[in-house]
PDB file with SEQRES, HELIX, SHEET and CRYST1 records, atoms N, CA, C and O in Angstrom:
SEQRES   1 A   75  UNK UNK UNK UNK UNK UNK UNK UNK UNK UNK UNK UNK UNK          
SEQRES   2 A   75  UNK UNK UNK UNK UNK UNK UNK UNK UNK UNK UNK UNK UNK          
SEQRES   3 A   75  UNK UNK UNK UNK UNK UNK UNK UNK UNK UNK UNK UNK UNK          
SEQRES   4 A   75  UNK UNK UNK UNK UNK UNK UNK UNK UNK UNK UNK UNK UNK          
SEQRES   5 A   75  UNK UNK UNK UNK UNK UNK UNK UNK UNK UNK UNK UNK UNK          
SEQRES   6 A   75  UNK UNK UNK UNK UNK UNK UNK UNK UNK UNK                      
HELIX    1 AA1 UNK A    2  UNK A   33  1                                  32    
HELIX    2 AA2 UNK A   40  UNK A   62  1                                  23    
CRYST1    1.000    1.000    1.000  90.00  90.00  90.00 P 1           1          
ATOM      1  N   UNK A   1     -12.322  19.637  -2.758  1.00  0.00           N  
ATOM      2  CA  UNK A   1     -11.011  19.198  -3.205  1.00  0.00           C  
ATOM      3  C   UNK A   1     -10.145  18.782  -2.024  1.00  0.00           C  
ATOM      4  O   UNK A   1      -9.479  17.748  -2.075  1.00  0.00           O  
ATOM      5  N   UNK A   2     -10.149  19.573  -0.970  1.00  0.00           N  
ATOM      6  CA  UNK A   2      -9.330  19.257   0.204  1.00  0.00           C  
ATOM      7  C   UNK A   2      -9.846  18.002   0.893  1.00  0.00           C  
ATOM      8  O   UNK A   2      -9.069  17.219   1.438  1.00  0.00           O  
ATOM      9  N   UNK A   3     -11.166  17.817   0.865  1.00  0.00           N  
ATOM     10  CA  UNK A   3     -11.744  16.619   1.487  1.00  0.00           C  
ATOM     11  C   UNK A   3     -11.312  15.360   0.737  1.00  0.00           C  
ATOM     12  O   UNK A   3     -10.992  14.344   1.354  1.00  0.00           O  
ATOM     13  N   UNK A   4     -11.303  15.431  -0.578  1.00  0.00           N  
ATOM     14  CA  UNK A   4     -10.845  14.294  -1.393  1.00  0.00           C  
ATOM     15  C   UNK A   4      -9.362  14.014  -1.155  1.00  0.00           C  
ATOM     16  O   UNK A   4      -8.946  12.857  -1.087  1.00  0.00           O  
ATOM     17  N   UNK A   5      -8.581  15.061  -1.031  1.00  0.00           N  
ATOM     18  CA  UNK A   5      -7.145  14.925  -0.767  1.00  0.00           C  
ATOM     19  C   UNK A   5      -6.923  14.258   0.593  1.00  0.00           C  
ATOM     20  O   UNK A   5      -6.041  13.409   0.724  1.00  0.00           O  
ATOM     21  N   UNK A   6      -7.699  14.626   1.587  1.00  0.00           N  
ATOM     22  CA  UNK A   6      -7.601  14.012   2.912  1.00  0.00           C  
ATOM     23  C   UNK A   6      -7.981  12.542   2.888  1.00  0.00           C  
ATOM     24  O   UNK A   6      -7.346  11.722   3.552  1.00  0.00           O  
ATOM     25  N   UNK A   7      -9.019  12.205   2.122  1.00  0.00           N  
ATOM     26  CA  UNK A   7      -9.408  10.794   2.007  1.00  0.00           C  
ATOM     27  C   UNK A   7      -8.323   9.969   1.341  1.00  0.00           C  
ATOM     28  O   UNK A   7      -8.075   8.827   1.730  1.00  0.00           O  
ATOM     29  N   UNK A   8      -7.668  10.550   0.326  1.00  0.00           N  
ATOM     30  CA  UNK A   8      -6.580   9.827  -0.331  1.00  0.00           C  
ATOM     31  C   UNK A   8      -5.426   9.588   0.638  1.00  0.00           C  
ATOM     32  O   UNK A   8      -4.846   8.502   0.653  1.00  0.00           O  
ATOM     33  N   UNK A   9      -5.086  10.599   1.452  1.00  0.00           N  
ATOM     34  CA  UNK A   9      -4.012  10.435   2.435  1.00  0.00           C  
ATOM     35  C   UNK A   9      -4.375   9.371   3.466  1.00  0.00           C  
ATOM     36  O   UNK A   9      -3.539   8.540   3.821  1.00  0.00           O  
ATOM     37  N   UNK A  10      -5.611   9.391   3.947  1.00  0.00           N  
ATOM     38  CA  UNK A  10      -6.042   8.381   4.921  1.00  0.00           C  
ATOM     39  C   UNK A  10      -5.957   6.980   4.336  1.00  0.00           C  
ATOM     40  O   UNK A  10      -5.487   6.049   4.990  1.00  0.00           O  
ATOM     41  N   UNK A  11      -6.417   6.840   3.099  1.00  0.00           N  
ATOM     42  CA  UNK A  11      -6.380   5.546   2.439  1.00  0.00           C  
ATOM     43  C   UNK A  11      -4.945   5.076   2.236  1.00  0.00           C  
ATOM     44  O   UNK A  11      -4.639   3.899   2.428  1.00  0.00           O  
ATOM     45  N   UNK A  12      -4.073   5.989   1.852  1.00  0.00           N  
ATOM     46  CA  UNK A  12      -2.670   5.645   1.623  1.00  0.00           C  
ATOM     47  C   UNK A  12      -1.974   5.214   2.908  1.00  0.00           C  
ATOM     48  O   UNK A  12      -1.258   4.213   2.931  1.00  0.00           O  
ATOM     49  N   UNK A  13      -2.187   5.971   3.967  1.00  0.00           N  
ATOM     50  CA  UNK A  13      -1.539   5.612   5.227  1.00  0.00           C  
ATOM     51  C   UNK A  13      -2.042   4.285   5.772  1.00  0.00           C  
ATOM     52  O   UNK A  13      -1.256   3.486   6.282  1.00  0.00           O  
ATOM     53  N   UNK A  14      -3.339   4.042   5.670  1.00  0.00           N  
ATOM     54  CA  UNK A  14      -3.886   2.775   6.143  1.00  0.00           C  
ATOM     55  C   UNK A  14      -3.370   1.608   5.298  1.00  0.00           C  
ATOM     56  O   UNK A  14      -3.001   0.565   5.839  1.00  0.00           O  
ATOM     57  N   UNK A  15      -3.343   1.778   3.982  1.00  0.00           N  
ATOM     58  CA  UNK A  15      -2.864   0.729   3.092  1.00  0.00           C  
ATOM     59  C   UNK A  15      -1.384   0.429   3.334  1.00  0.00           C  
ATOM     60  O   UNK A  15      -0.976  -0.732   3.369  1.00  0.00           O  
ATOM     61  N   UNK A  16      -0.587   1.483   3.499  1.00  0.00           N  
ATOM     62  CA  UNK A  16       0.845   1.296   3.751  1.00  0.00           C  
ATOM     63  C   UNK A  16       1.077   0.611   5.086  1.00  0.00           C  
ATOM     64  O   UNK A  16       1.940  -0.260   5.192  1.00  0.00           O  
ATOM     65  N   UNK A  17       0.318   0.990   6.108  1.00  0.00           N  
ATOM     66  CA  UNK A  17       0.471   0.357   7.418  1.00  0.00           C  
ATOM     67  C   UNK A  17       0.118  -1.125   7.364  1.00  0.00           C  
ATOM     68  O   UNK A  17       0.827  -1.955   7.933  1.00  0.00           O  
ATOM     69  N   UNK A  18      -0.970  -1.457   6.687  1.00  0.00           N  
ATOM     70  CA  UNK A  18      -1.377  -2.868   6.587  1.00  0.00           C  
ATOM     71  C   UNK A  18      -0.334  -3.683   5.830  1.00  0.00           C  
ATOM     72  O   UNK A  18       0.019  -4.783   6.253  1.00  0.00           O  
ATOM     73  N   UNK A  19       0.155  -3.157   4.729  1.00  0.00           N  
ATOM     74  CA  UNK A  19       1.150  -3.891   3.936  1.00  0.00           C  
ATOM     75  C   UNK A  19       2.471  -4.038   4.683  1.00  0.00           C  
ATOM     76  O   UNK A  19       3.118  -5.081   4.585  1.00  0.00           O  
ATOM     77  N   UNK A  20       2.881  -3.019   5.425  1.00  0.00           N  
ATOM     78  CA  UNK A  20       4.134  -3.094   6.174  1.00  0.00           C  
ATOM     79  C   UNK A  20       4.030  -4.100   7.305  1.00  0.00           C  
ATOM     80  O   UNK A  20       4.950  -4.893   7.509  1.00  0.00           O  
ATOM     81  N   UNK A  21       2.934  -4.084   8.042  1.00  0.00           N  
ATOM     82  CA  UNK A  21       2.754  -5.031   9.149  1.00  0.00           C  
ATOM     83  C   UNK A  21       2.617  -6.457   8.625  1.00  0.00           C  
ATOM     84  O   UNK A  21       3.134  -7.390   9.239  1.00  0.00           O  
ATOM     85  N   UNK A  22       1.937  -6.636   7.515  1.00  0.00           N  
ATOM     86  CA  UNK A  22       1.821  -7.967   6.917  1.00  0.00           C  
ATOM     87  C   UNK A  22       3.183  -8.476   6.466  1.00  0.00           C  
ATOM     88  O   UNK A  22       3.524  -9.633   6.713  1.00  0.00           O  
ATOM     89  N   UNK A  23       3.958  -7.633   5.812  1.00  0.00           N  
ATOM     90  CA  UNK A  23       5.303  -8.017   5.404  1.00  0.00           C  
ATOM     91  C   UNK A  23       6.189  -8.341   6.593  1.00  0.00           C  
ATOM     92  O   UNK A  23       6.986  -9.277   6.542  1.00  0.00           O  
ATOM     93  N   UNK A  24       6.052  -7.570   7.661  1.00  0.00           N  
ATOM     94  CA  UNK A  24       6.802  -7.827   8.884  1.00  0.00           C  
ATOM     95  C   UNK A  24       6.432  -9.183   9.469  1.00  0.00           C  
ATOM     96  O   UNK A  24       7.306  -9.941   9.890  1.00  0.00           O  
ATOM     97  N   UNK A  25       5.137  -9.489   9.497  1.00  0.00           N  
ATOM     98  CA  UNK A  25       4.684 -10.780  10.016  1.00  0.00           C  
ATOM     99  C   UNK A  25       5.181 -11.947   9.184  1.00  0.00           C  
ATOM    100  O   UNK A  25       5.632 -12.956   9.727  1.00  0.00           O  
ATOM    101  N   UNK A  26       5.101 -11.813   7.874  1.00  0.00           N  
ATOM    102  CA  UNK A  26       5.593 -12.880   6.989  1.00  0.00           C  
ATOM    103  C   UNK A  26       7.097 -13.044   7.161  1.00  0.00           C  
ATOM    104  O   UNK A  26       7.607 -14.165   7.158  1.00  0.00           O  
ATOM    105  N   UNK A  27       7.809 -11.930   7.311  1.00  0.00           N  
ATOM    106  CA  UNK A  27       9.247 -11.990   7.531  1.00  0.00           C  
ATOM    107  C   UNK A  27       9.595 -12.691   8.825  1.00  0.00           C  
ATOM    108  O   UNK A  27      10.548 -13.468   8.868  1.00  0.00           O  
ATOM    109  N   UNK A  28       8.838 -12.431   9.888  1.00  0.00           N  
ATOM    110  CA  UNK A  28       9.080 -13.101  11.169  1.00  0.00           C  
ATOM    111  C   UNK A  28       8.844 -14.597  11.046  1.00  0.00           C  
ATOM    112  O   UNK A  28       9.635 -15.398  11.543  1.00  0.00           O  
ATOM    113  N   UNK A  29       7.757 -14.972  10.384  1.00  0.00           N  
ATOM    114  CA  UNK A  29       7.460 -16.401  10.214  1.00  0.00           C  
ATOM    115  C   UNK A  29       8.568 -17.091   9.426  1.00  0.00           C  
ATOM    116  O   UNK A  29       9.029 -18.162   9.820  1.00  0.00           O  
ATOM    117  N   UNK A  30       8.992 -16.500   8.334  1.00  0.00           N  
ATOM    118  CA  UNK A  30      10.059 -17.106   7.540  1.00  0.00           C  
ATOM    119  C   UNK A  30      11.372 -17.134   8.314  1.00  0.00           C  
ATOM    120  O   UNK A  30      12.148 -18.082   8.190  1.00  0.00           O  
ATOM    121  N   UNK A  31      11.619 -16.113   9.101  1.00  0.00           N  
ATOM    122  CA  UNK A  31      12.844 -16.067   9.885  1.00  0.00           C  
ATOM    123  C   UNK A  31      12.884 -17.187  10.914  1.00  0.00           C  
ATOM    124  O   UNK A  31      13.911 -17.841  11.096  1.00  0.00           O  
ATOM    125  N   UNK A  32      11.782 -17.398  11.570  1.00  0.00           N  
ATOM    126  CA  UNK A  32      11.735 -18.429  12.621  1.00  0.00           C  
ATOM    127  C   UNK A  32      11.726 -19.831  12.018  1.00  0.00           C  
ATOM    128  O   UNK A  32      12.417 -20.721  12.512  1.00  0.00           O  
ATOM    129  N   UNK A  33      10.954 -20.032  10.963  1.00  0.00           N  
ATOM    130  CA  UNK A  33      10.786 -21.388  10.432  1.00  0.00           C  
ATOM    131  C   UNK A  33      11.916 -21.838   9.510  1.00  0.00           C  
ATOM    132  O   UNK A  33      12.307 -23.004   9.545  1.00  0.00           O  
ATOM    133  N   UNK A  34      12.442 -20.946   8.694  1.00  0.00           N  
ATOM    134  CA  UNK A  34      13.350 -21.393   7.653  1.00  0.00           C  
ATOM    135  C   UNK A  34      14.785 -20.872   7.763  1.00  0.00           C  
ATOM    136  O   UNK A  34      15.705 -21.525   7.269  1.00  0.00           O  
ATOM    137  N   UNK A  35      14.999 -19.732   8.387  1.00  0.00           N  
ATOM    138  CA  UNK A  35      16.309 -19.102   8.313  1.00  0.00           C  
ATOM    139  C   UNK A  35      17.014 -18.958   9.659  1.00  0.00           C  
ATOM    140  O   UNK A  35      17.853 -18.073   9.825  1.00  0.00           O  
ATOM    141  N   UNK A  36      16.689 -19.797  10.595  1.00  0.00           N  
ATOM    142  CA  UNK A  36      17.367 -19.878  11.895  1.00  0.00           C  
ATOM    143  C   UNK A  36      17.455 -18.527  12.602  1.00  0.00           C  
ATOM    144  O   UNK A  36      18.507 -18.145  13.114  1.00  0.00           O  
ATOM    145  N   UNK A  37      16.348 -17.824  12.620  1.00  0.00           N  
ATOM    146  CA  UNK A  37      16.193 -16.555  13.329  1.00  0.00           C  
ATOM    147  C   UNK A  37      17.171 -15.470  12.899  1.00  0.00           C  
ATOM    148  O   UNK A  37      17.703 -14.735  13.731  1.00  0.00           O  
ATOM    149  N   UNK A  38      17.395 -15.380  11.642  1.00  0.00           N  
ATOM    150  CA  UNK A  38      18.188 -14.262  11.111  1.00  0.00           C  
ATOM    151  C   UNK A  38      17.264 -13.066  10.922  1.00  0.00           C  
ATOM    152  O   UNK A  38      16.045 -13.218  10.851  1.00  0.00           O  
ATOM    153  N   UNK A  39      17.843 -11.892  10.843  1.00  0.00           N  
ATOM    154  CA  UNK A  39      17.008 -10.688  10.786  1.00  0.00           C  
ATOM    155  C   UNK A  39      16.693 -10.213   9.369  1.00  0.00           C  
ATOM    156  O   UNK A  39      15.791  -9.395   9.184  1.00  0.00           O  
ATOM    157  N   UNK A  40      17.411 -10.702   8.377  1.00  0.00           N  
ATOM    158  CA  UNK A  40      17.183 -10.170   7.033  1.00  0.00           C  
ATOM    159  C   UNK A  40      15.798 -10.497   6.471  1.00  0.00           C  
ATOM    160  O   UNK A  40      15.271  -9.672   5.724  1.00  0.00           O  
ATOM    161  N   UNK A  41      15.161 -11.651   6.777  1.00  0.00           N  
ATOM    162  CA  UNK A  41      13.802 -11.842   6.246  1.00  0.00           C  
ATOM    163  C   UNK A  41      12.790 -10.843   6.816  1.00  0.00           C  
ATOM    164  O   UNK A  41      11.844 -10.447   6.135  1.00  0.00           O  
ATOM    165  N   UNK A  42      13.003 -10.445   8.068  1.00  0.00           N  
ATOM    166  CA  UNK A  42      12.109  -9.466   8.682  1.00  0.00           C  
ATOM    167  C   UNK A  42      12.281  -8.112   7.998  1.00  0.00           C  
ATOM    168  O   UNK A  42      11.297  -7.447   7.674  1.00  0.00           O  
ATOM    169  N   UNK A  43      13.508  -7.715   7.784  1.00  0.00           N  
ATOM    170  CA  UNK A  43      13.782  -6.442   7.114  1.00  0.00           C  
ATOM    171  C   UNK A  43      13.274  -6.465   5.674  1.00  0.00           C  
ATOM    172  O   UNK A  43      12.685  -5.493   5.203  1.00  0.00           O  
ATOM    173  N   UNK A  44      13.499  -7.557   4.991  1.00  0.00           N  
ATOM    174  CA  UNK A  44      13.048  -7.672   3.609  1.00  0.00           C  
ATOM    175  C   UNK A  44      11.526  -7.617   3.522  1.00  0.00           C  
ATOM    176  O   UNK A  44      10.979  -6.910   2.676  1.00  0.00           O  
ATOM    177  N   UNK A  45      10.845  -8.349   4.382  1.00  0.00           N  
ATOM    178  CA  UNK A  45       9.382  -8.364   4.357  1.00  0.00           C  
ATOM    179  C   UNK A  45       8.771  -7.005   4.654  1.00  0.00           C  
ATOM    180  O   UNK A  45       7.843  -6.571   3.971  1.00  0.00           O  
ATOM    181  N   UNK A  46       9.296  -6.332   5.677  1.00  0.00           N  
ATOM    182  CA  UNK A  46       8.733  -5.019   5.997  1.00  0.00           C  
ATOM    183  C   UNK A  46       9.095  -3.992   4.926  1.00  0.00           C  
ATOM    184  O   UNK A  46       8.300  -3.096   4.640  1.00  0.00           O  
ATOM    185  N   UNK A  47      10.277  -4.108   4.332  1.00  0.00           N  
ATOM    186  CA  UNK A  47      10.656  -3.203   3.245  1.00  0.00           C  
ATOM    187  C   UNK A  47       9.806  -3.403   2.005  1.00  0.00           C  
ATOM    188  O   UNK A  47       9.435  -2.436   1.340  1.00  0.00           O  
ATOM    189  N   UNK A  48       9.497  -4.646   1.693  1.00  0.00           N  
ATOM    190  CA  UNK A  48       8.622  -4.904   0.547  1.00  0.00           C  
ATOM    191  C   UNK A  48       7.221  -4.351   0.794  1.00  0.00           C  
ATOM    192  O   UNK A  48       6.616  -3.766  -0.105  1.00  0.00           O  
ATOM    193  N   UNK A  49       6.710  -4.532   1.991  1.00  0.00           N  
ATOM    194  CA  UNK A  49       5.391  -3.999   2.318  1.00  0.00           C  
ATOM    195  C   UNK A  49       5.353  -2.490   2.248  1.00  0.00           C  
ATOM    196  O   UNK A  49       4.396  -1.908   1.738  1.00  0.00           O  
ATOM    197  N   UNK A  50       6.402  -1.850   2.765  1.00  0.00           N  
ATOM    198  CA  UNK A  50       6.480  -0.396   2.718  1.00  0.00           C  
ATOM    199  C   UNK A  50       6.576   0.096   1.269  1.00  0.00           C  
ATOM    200  O   UNK A  50       5.947   1.089   0.904  1.00  0.00           O  
ATOM    201  N   UNK A  51       7.351  -0.593   0.463  1.00  0.00           N  
ATOM    202  CA  UNK A  51       7.497  -0.212  -0.945  1.00  0.00           C  
ATOM    203  C   UNK A  51       6.210  -0.378  -1.728  1.00  0.00           C  
ATOM    204  O   UNK A  51       5.883   0.456  -2.572  1.00  0.00           O  
ATOM    205  N   UNK A  52       5.474  -1.449  -1.456  1.00  0.00           N  
ATOM    206  CA  UNK A  52       4.204  -1.650  -2.151  1.00  0.00           C  
ATOM    207  C   UNK A  52       3.187  -0.586  -1.746  1.00  0.00           C  
ATOM    208  O   UNK A  52       2.432  -0.094  -2.584  1.00  0.00           O  
ATOM    209  N   UNK A  53       3.168  -0.235  -0.470  1.00  0.00           N  
ATOM    210  CA  UNK A  53       2.268   0.825  -0.013  1.00  0.00           C  
ATOM    211  C   UNK A  53       2.610   2.161  -0.645  1.00  0.00           C  
ATOM    212  O   UNK A  53       1.719   2.904  -1.054  1.00  0.00           O  
ATOM    213  N   UNK A  54       3.903   2.472  -0.727  1.00  0.00           N  
ATOM    214  CA  UNK A  54       4.356   3.718  -1.342  1.00  0.00           C  
ATOM    215  C   UNK A  54       3.972   3.757  -2.823  1.00  0.00           C  
ATOM    216  O   UNK A  54       3.530   4.790  -3.327  1.00  0.00           O  
ATOM    217  N   UNK A  55       4.141   2.647  -3.504  1.00  0.00           N  
ATOM    218  CA  UNK A  55       3.796   2.579  -4.918  1.00  0.00           C  
ATOM    219  C   UNK A  55       2.296   2.781  -5.132  1.00  0.00           C  
ATOM    220  O   UNK A  55       1.887   3.483  -6.057  1.00  0.00           O  
ATOM    221  N   UNK A  56       1.490   2.174  -4.289  1.00  0.00           N  
ATOM    222  CA  UNK A  56       0.042   2.365  -4.398  1.00  0.00           C  
ATOM    223  C   UNK A  56      -0.341   3.819  -4.133  1.00  0.00           C  
ATOM    224  O   UNK A  56      -1.243   4.347  -4.784  1.00  0.00           O  
ATOM    225  N   UNK A  57       0.330   4.470  -3.187  1.00  0.00           N  
ATOM    226  CA  UNK A  57       0.046   5.879  -2.903  1.00  0.00           C  
ATOM    227  C   UNK A  57       0.386   6.755  -4.099  1.00  0.00           C  
ATOM    228  O   UNK A  57      -0.368   7.667  -4.439  1.00  0.00           O  
ATOM    229  N   UNK A  58       1.506   6.485  -4.730  1.00  0.00           N  
ATOM    230  CA  UNK A  58       1.863   7.253  -5.920  1.00  0.00           C  
ATOM    231  C   UNK A  58       0.796   7.104  -6.989  1.00  0.00           C  
ATOM    232  O   UNK A  58       0.420   8.078  -7.642  1.00  0.00           O  
ATOM    233  N   UNK A  59       0.314   5.889  -7.165  1.00  0.00           N  
ATOM    234  CA  UNK A  59      -0.714   5.645  -8.177  1.00  0.00           C  
ATOM    235  C   UNK A  59      -1.995   6.409  -7.848  1.00  0.00           C  
ATOM    236  O   UNK A  59      -2.607   7.005  -8.734  1.00  0.00           O  
ATOM    237  N   UNK A  60      -2.403   6.394  -6.576  1.00  0.00           N  
ATOM    238  CA  UNK A  60      -3.639   7.083  -6.195  1.00  0.00           C  
ATOM    239  C   UNK A  60      -3.527   8.592  -6.363  1.00  0.00           C  
ATOM    240  O   UNK A  60      -4.494   9.236  -6.770  1.00  0.00           O  
ATOM    241  N   UNK A  61      -2.378   9.163  -6.060  1.00  0.00           N  
ATOM    242  CA  UNK A  61      -2.238  10.606  -6.157  1.00  0.00           C  
ATOM    243  C   UNK A  61      -2.028  11.088  -7.590  1.00  0.00           C  
ATOM    244  O   UNK A  61      -2.377  12.223  -7.917  1.00  0.00           O  
ATOM    245  N   UNK A  62      -1.473  10.257  -8.429  1.00  0.00           N  
ATOM    246  CA  UNK A  62      -1.240  10.679  -9.816  1.00  0.00           C  
ATOM    247  C   UNK A  62      -2.446  10.485 -10.706  1.00  0.00           C  
ATOM    248  O   UNK A  62      -2.615  11.215 -11.683  1.00  0.00           O  
ATOM    249  N   UNK A  63      -3.285   9.522 -10.394  1.00  0.00           N  
ATOM    250  CA  UNK A  63      -4.453   9.278 -11.242  1.00  0.00           C  
ATOM    251  C   UNK A  63      -5.564  10.244 -10.859  1.00  0.00           C  
ATOM    252  O   UNK A  63      -5.765  10.525  -9.678  1.00  0.00           O  
ATOM    253  N   UNK A  64      -6.272  10.743 -11.832  1.00  0.00           N  
ATOM    254  CA  UNK A  64      -7.383  11.645 -11.510  1.00  0.00           C  
ATOM    255  C   UNK A  64      -8.531  10.867 -10.882  1.00  0.00           C  
ATOM    256  O   UNK A  64      -8.668   9.661 -11.087  1.00  0.00           O  
ATOM    257  N   UNK A  65      -9.330  11.556 -10.134  1.00  0.00           N  
ATOM    258  CA  UNK A  65     -10.490  10.915  -9.526  1.00  0.00           C  
ATOM    259  C   UNK A  65     -11.456  10.517 -10.636  1.00  0.00           C  
ATOM    260  O   UNK A  65     -11.757  11.305 -11.533  1.00  0.00           O  
ATOM    261  N   UNK A  66     -11.923   9.309 -10.560  1.00  0.00           N  
ATOM    262  CA  UNK A  66     -12.843   8.824 -11.578  1.00  0.00           C  
ATOM    263  C   UNK A  66     -14.272   9.124 -11.149  1.00  0.00           C  
ATOM    264  O   UNK A  66     -14.667   8.844 -10.018  1.00  0.00           O  
ATOM    265  N   UNK A  67     -15.015   9.680 -12.038  1.00  0.00           N  
ATOM    266  CA  UNK A  67     -16.422   9.937 -11.776  1.00  0.00           C  
ATOM    267  C   UNK A  67     -17.223   8.887 -12.535  1.00  0.00           C  
ATOM    268  O   UNK A  67     -17.037   8.676 -13.734  1.00  0.00           O  
ATOM    269  N   UNK A  68     -18.115   8.241 -11.802  1.00  0.00           N  
ATOM    270  CA  UNK A  68     -18.936   7.212 -12.426  1.00  0.00           C  
ATOM    271  C   UNK A  68     -20.170   7.881 -13.020  1.00  0.00           C  
ATOM    272  O   UNK A  68     -20.914   8.575 -12.327  1.00  0.00           O  
ATOM    273  N   UNK A  69     -20.362   7.667 -14.263  1.00  0.00           N  
ATOM    274  CA  UNK A  69     -21.500   8.274 -14.934  1.00  0.00           C  
ATOM    275  C   UNK A  69     -21.669   7.684 -16.312  1.00  0.00           C  
ATOM    276  O   UNK A  69     -21.009   6.710 -16.676  1.00  0.00           O  
ATOM    277  N   UNK A  70     -22.532   8.266 -17.049  1.00  0.00           N  
ATOM    278  CA  UNK A  70     -22.807   7.801 -18.394  1.00  0.00           C  
ATOM    279  C   UNK A  70     -22.341   8.867 -19.383  1.00  0.00           C  
ATOM    280  O   UNK A  70     -22.456  10.068 -19.140  1.00  0.00           O  
ATOM    281  N   UNK A  71     -21.824   8.397 -20.479  1.00  0.00           N  
ATOM    282  CA  UNK A  71     -21.428   9.320 -21.523  1.00  0.00           C  
ATOM    283  C   UNK A  71     -22.634   9.555 -22.437  1.00  0.00           C  
ATOM    284  O   UNK A  71     -23.254   8.614 -22.933  1.00  0.00           O  
ATOM    285  N   UNK A  72     -22.938  10.805 -22.638  1.00  0.00           N  
ATOM    286  CA  UNK A  72     -24.102  11.159 -23.443  1.00  0.00           C  
ATOM    287  C   UNK A  72     -23.607  11.716 -24.760  1.00  0.00           C  
ATOM    288  O   UNK A  72     -22.805  12.648 -24.793  1.00  0.00           O  
ATOM    289  N   UNK A  73     -24.085  11.145 -25.832  1.00  0.00           N  
ATOM    290  CA  UNK A  73     -23.729  11.645 -27.159  1.00  0.00           C  
ATOM    291  C   UNK A  73     -24.654  12.792 -27.532  1.00  0.00           C  
ATOM    292  O   UNK A  73     -25.871  12.727 -27.361  1.00  0.00           O  
ATOM    293  N   UNK A  74     -24.033  13.842 -28.048  1.00  0.00           N  
ATOM    294  CA  UNK A  74     -24.838  14.965 -28.516  1.00  0.00           C  
ATOM    295  C   UNK A  74     -25.376  14.641 -29.900  1.00  0.00           C  
ATOM    296  O   UNK A  74     -24.689  14.053 -30.734  1.00  0.00           O  
ATOM    297  N   UNK A  75     -26.612  15.037 -30.121  1.00  0.00           N  
ATOM    298  CA  UNK A  75     -27.246  14.742 -31.403  1.00  0.00           C  
ATOM    299  C   UNK A  75     -27.375  15.967 -32.248  1.00  0.00           C  
ATOM    300  O   UNK A  75     -27.889  15.896 -33.365  1.00  0.00           O  
TER     301      UNK A  75                                                      
END                                                                             
């Protein structure tokens, strides 16, 4: 149980980090190309990435672990 919990935490932190950095990068690109180097696109992009990562973590921790198998009908 603790091993599964640790894997979920690792997955959540990695997913959140990737989404936050991606949002930050997209925000920087939009800031430089379209918004005359204002800071709000960078903040918005990184905030959206952080929020999406947090939402995915909530989903992973609330859903039970799925076991792949076959359902056997009793006769």
